[in-house]
C-alpha positions as CSV (number, residue, x, y, z in Angstrom):
1,M,13.7,-2.5,-24.5
2,D,17.2,-3.1,-24.2
3,E,18.7,-6.5,-25.1
4,D,18.1,-7.7,-21.5
5,G,14.6,-7.2,-21.2
6,L,14.7,-4.0,-19.1
7,I,14.0,0.1,-19.6
8,S,16.6,2.2,-20.1
9,S,16.0,6.0,-19.9
10,G,19.1,6.7,-22.3
11,T,22.0,9.0,-21.7
12,E,20.6,12.6,-21.0
13,N,19.7,13.7,-17.6
14,I,16.2,13.4,-16.7
15,Q,14.0,12.7,-14.4
16,N,11.9,9.7,-14.2
17,T,8.2,9.1,-12.6
18,W,7.8,11.2,-9.3
19,M,11.6,12.4,-8.4
20,D,11.5,15.4,-10.6
21,A,13.1,18.2,-8.9
22,K,15.2,20.6,-11.4
23,I,16.8,23.8,-11.7
24,G,17.4,25.6,-14.5
25,D,18.9,22.4,-16.4
26,F,20.2,21.0,-13.1
27,V,18.3,17.6,-12.7
28,V,18.6,17.4,-8.8
29,T,18.3,13.4,-8.8
30,P,19.3,12.7,-12.2
31,R,17.3,8.9,-13.1
32,N,19.0,8.0,-16.7
33,G,19.9,4.8,-17.1
34,K,17.8,1.4,-15.9
35,A,15.7,2.9,-12.8
36,V,14.3,0.3,-10.2
37,E,10.6,1.9,-10.2
38,I,10.8,2.2,-14.3
39,N,11.2,-1.7,-14.5
40,S,9.2,-2.6,-12.0
41,L,6.4,-0.8,-13.8
42,W,8.1,-2.2,-17.3
43,Y,7.3,-6.0,-15.5
44,N,3.9,-5.0,-14.1
45,A,2.5,-4.1,-17.8
46,L,4.0,-7.0,-19.3
47,K,2.2,-9.0,-17.2
48,I,-1.1,-7.4,-17.6
49,M,-0.6,-7.5,-20.9
50,E,0.2,-11.4,-21.2
51,E,-3.3,-11.4,-18.7
52,L,-5.3,-9.4,-21.6
53,T,-3.9,-10.9,-24.7
54,R,-5.1,-14.5,-22.9
55,L,-8.2,-13.2,-22.1
56,F,-9.1,-12.4,-26.0
57,K,-7.7,-15.9,-26.6
58,N,-4.5,-14.6,-28.4
59,E,-2.2,-17.4,-27.5
60,E,0.8,-16.3,-29.7
61,E,0.7,-12.7,-28.3
62,S,0.3,-14.0,-24.4
63,K,3.2,-16.1,-25.0
64,K,5.4,-13.2,-26.4
65,Y,4.5,-11.0,-23.6
66,K,4.9,-13.9,-21.0
67,D,8.6,-14.4,-22.5
68,L,9.2,-11.0,-22.2
69,A,8.2,-10.8,-18.7
70,K,10.2,-14.1,-17.4
71,K,13.5,-11.9,-19.7
72,C,12.8,-9.0,-17.6
73,K,12.2,-10.5,-14.2
74,D,15.1,-12.8,-14.8
75,S,17.5,-9.8,-15.7
76,F,15.8,-7.7,-12.8
77,N,17.1,-10.2,-10.4
78,E,20.3,-10.4,-11.5
79,K,21.2,-6.7,-12.1
80,F,19.2,-4.9,-9.3
81,Y,20.2,-6.8,-6.4
82,N,22.9,-5.3,-4.1
83,K,24.2,-8.1,-2.2
84,K,26.4,-5.4,-0.1
85,R,23.8,-3.2,1.0
86,K,20.8,-6.0,0.8
87,C,18.7,-4.1,-1.2
88,L,18.1,-2.6,-4.8
89,Y,19.8,-0.2,-6.6
90,D,17.9,3.3,-7.4
91,V,19.3,3.1,-10.6
92,L,21.9,0.4,-12.3
93,G,25.5,1.6,-11.1
94,D,23.8,4.0,-8.2
95,S,23.7,2.3,-4.8
96,K,21.9,5.0,-2.5
97,I,19.0,3.7,-0.5
98,R,15.6,5.0,-2.0
99,P,12.2,4.0,-1.3
100,N,12.1,3.4,-5.1
101,Q,13.0,-0.1,-4.9
102,L,9.2,-0.7,-3.1
103,F,7.6,-0.5,-6.6
104,S,9.7,-3.8,-7.2
105,L,7.1,-5.7,-4.1
106,A,4.0,-3.2,-4.3
107,L,2.6,-3.7,-7.4
108,T,-0.2,-6.6,-8.5
109,Y,2.8,-8.2,-10.5
110,Q,6.1,-8.3,-8.4
111,V,9.5,-8.5,-10.3
112,I,11.1,-9.4,-7.0
113,D,9.3,-12.6,-5.4
114,A,7.4,-11.4,-2.5
115,N,8.1,-14.8,-0.5
116,S,12.0,-14.6,-1.4
117,D,14.7,-13.6,1.1
118,I,15.4,-10.4,-1.2
119,A,12.1,-9.5,-0.4
120,K,12.4,-9.3,3.2
121,E,15.9,-7.9,2.9
122,I,14.4,-4.6,1.0
123,I,11.5,-4.6,3.8
124,N,14.4,-4.9,6.3
125,T,16.2,-2.3,4.9
126,V,13.4,0.4,4.2
127,E,12.4,0.0,8.1
128,K,15.7,0.6,9.4
129,K,16.9,3.6,6.8
130,L,13.9,5.2,5.6
131,L,10.7,4.2,7.5
132,T,9.1,7.0,10.2
133,P,5.7,7.8,11.4
134,Y,5.0,10.4,9.0
135,G,6.4,8.2,5.8
136,L,9.6,7.8,3.8
137,R,12.4,9.2,3.7
138,T,13.5,10.0,-0.1
139,L,17.3,8.8,1.2
140,A,18.8,7.1,3.9
141,K,20.8,9.2,6.2
142,G,24.5,9.4,5.9
143,E,24.1,9.2,2.0
144,P,26.0,11.7,-0.1
145,G,23.9,14.7,-0.7
146,Y,21.3,14.0,2.1
147,R,19.3,16.5,3.5
148,E,16.5,17.1,6.8
149,K,15.7,20.3,6.8
150,Y,13.5,21.8,3.6
151,E,14.0,25.4,4.3
152,G,15.5,28.5,2.2
153,D,15.3,29.8,-1.3
154,M,13.6,27.7,-4.3
155,I,16.9,26.3,-5.3
156,K,18.0,25.1,-1.2
157,R,14.3,23.8,-1.0
158,D,14.7,22.0,-4.6
159,M,17.9,20.6,-3.4
160,S,16.4,18.8,-0.7
161,Y,13.0,17.8,-2.0
162,H,14.1,14.4,-2.8
163,Q,17.0,14.3,-0.8
164,G,16.1,13.1,2.7
165,I,12.8,14.4,3.2
166,I,9.8,12.7,4.1
167,W,6.7,11.7,1.9
168,P,3.7,10.3,3.7
169,W,2.1,8.9,0.0
170,L,5.4,6.8,0.1
171,L,3.6,4.6,3.1
172,G,1.3,3.3,0.5
173,L,4.2,1.3,-1.4
174,Y,5.3,-0.3,2.1
175,Y,1.8,-1.0,2.6
176,D,1.2,-2.8,-0.4
177,S,4.3,-4.5,-0.1
178,L,4.0,-6.0,3.2
179,R,0.3,-6.9,1.8
180,N,1.6,-8.9,-1.0
181,M,4.1,-10.8,1.1
182,L,1.1,-11.7,3.5
183,K,-0.5,-13.3,0.5
184,V,2.4,-15.8,-0.6
185,E,3.5,-16.7,3.2
186,K,2.2,-20.3,3.8
187,N,4.0,-20.3,7.3
188,K,1.2,-20.0,9.4
189,T,3.2,-18.4,12.1
190,K,4.6,-15.7,9.8
191,K,1.7,-15.1,8.8
192,I,0.1,-14.4,11.5
193,E,3.3,-12.1,12.5
194,L,3.2,-10.2,8.9
195,E,-1.1,-9.7,10.2
196,N,0.0,-8.2,13.3
197,K,2.6,-6.0,11.7
198,I,0.2,-4.8,9.0
199,E,-2.5,-3.8,11.8
200,E,-0.1,-2.1,13.9
201,F,1.2,0.0,11.1
202,K,-2.3,0.5,10.3
203,N,-3.2,2.0,13.7
204,K,0.1,3.6,13.8
205,T,-0.8,5.2,10.6
206,K,-4.1,6.2,12.1
207,N,-3.3,7.9,15.1
208,T,-0.4,9.8,13.3
209,F,-2.1,11.3,10.8
210,A,-5.5,11.7,13.2
211,K,-3.6,14.3,15.2
212,E,-2.1,15.5,12.3
213,I,-5.7,16.2,10.6
214,E,-7.0,17.8,14.1
215,E,-3.5,19.5,15.2
216,G,-1.5,20.2,12.0
217,K,-0.5,23.1,10.0
218,T,-3.6,22.2,7.4
219,V,-6.3,21.6,10.1
220,G,-8.5,19.0,7.9
221,S,-5.7,17.8,5.3
222,I,-2.4,16.5,5.3
223,C,1.1,18.1,4.0
224,E,3.0,16.8,1.4
225,I,6.3,16.4,2.8
226,Y,8.0,16.5,6.1
227,D,11.2,17.7,7.8
228,T,13.2,14.5,9.7
229,D,15.7,16.2,11.8
230,N,15.7,15.2,15.6
231,K,12.4,13.4,14.8
232,K,10.3,16.5,14.7
233,Y,8.5,15.9,11.6
234,R,7.7,19.3,10.4
235,S,5.4,19.7,7.8
236,Q,6.2,21.3,4.8
237,G,5.5,22.1,1.3
238,T,2.1,21.7,-0.1
239,I,-0.3,22.4,3.0
240,A,-2.8,20.0,1.4
241,Q,-1.5,17.2,-0.9
242,A,-4.2,15.0,-2.8
243,W,-1.8,11.9,-2.7
244,S,-0.8,12.3,1.0
245,V,-4.5,12.4,1.8
246,S,-5.7,9.4,-0.6
247,E,-2.6,7.0,-0.1
248,I,-3.3,7.6,4.3
249,F,-7.0,7.2,3.7
250,R,-6.4,3.7,1.6
251,I,-4.1,2.2,4.6
252,I,-6.6,3.3,7.4
253,L,-9.8,2.2,5.7
């Protein structure tokens, strides 16, 4: 943990969490520095430790984790918000629009307040730039390095893997973000609007993947990734991917 309460991965080219495409020593999507999902998970972990130590009657430890969590949250909100693009930096200093920012809203303890204007801006940006019926783009169209097709030899495929290609499991982050926003919404009209939005999203997801399971490349399952060119959404990658299946069924059921 750095002095500002945030977590840094250091200075070497490494891959954080799930964006792990690597060609030899070349990292396609380097996440060195302070990544948005790592620090969202860090805040969530600190709040869990605060709760656990309180349950075990260790007030001193509980206060320590509470203070660390507050320091992390204050720094996160100050440094990760990209006012110009109305979203969060993917890594501090990297303004590319990616889905990792949804970790800030999707977890049990949200480092961005779910009823804040910033939360609404994040959702709006994700919906405009990343959301598709089959999942979220891993990079917004128009960004440097953006790719629409997963094709070619291994090197060409790895260069596109997290550079715009759609991943179905990311819909779970979007869904959880909406649910967390619903929990804290106090305005009755806006609450009904959110409820309707979530229900419409669930039905659309159900219809999309019911057809995919019956008629897609893998009968009875869901693929790992999808192309995004011309809204053709061709299934690609692993023909039956567990986290695609689990997140889609979690949303539907």
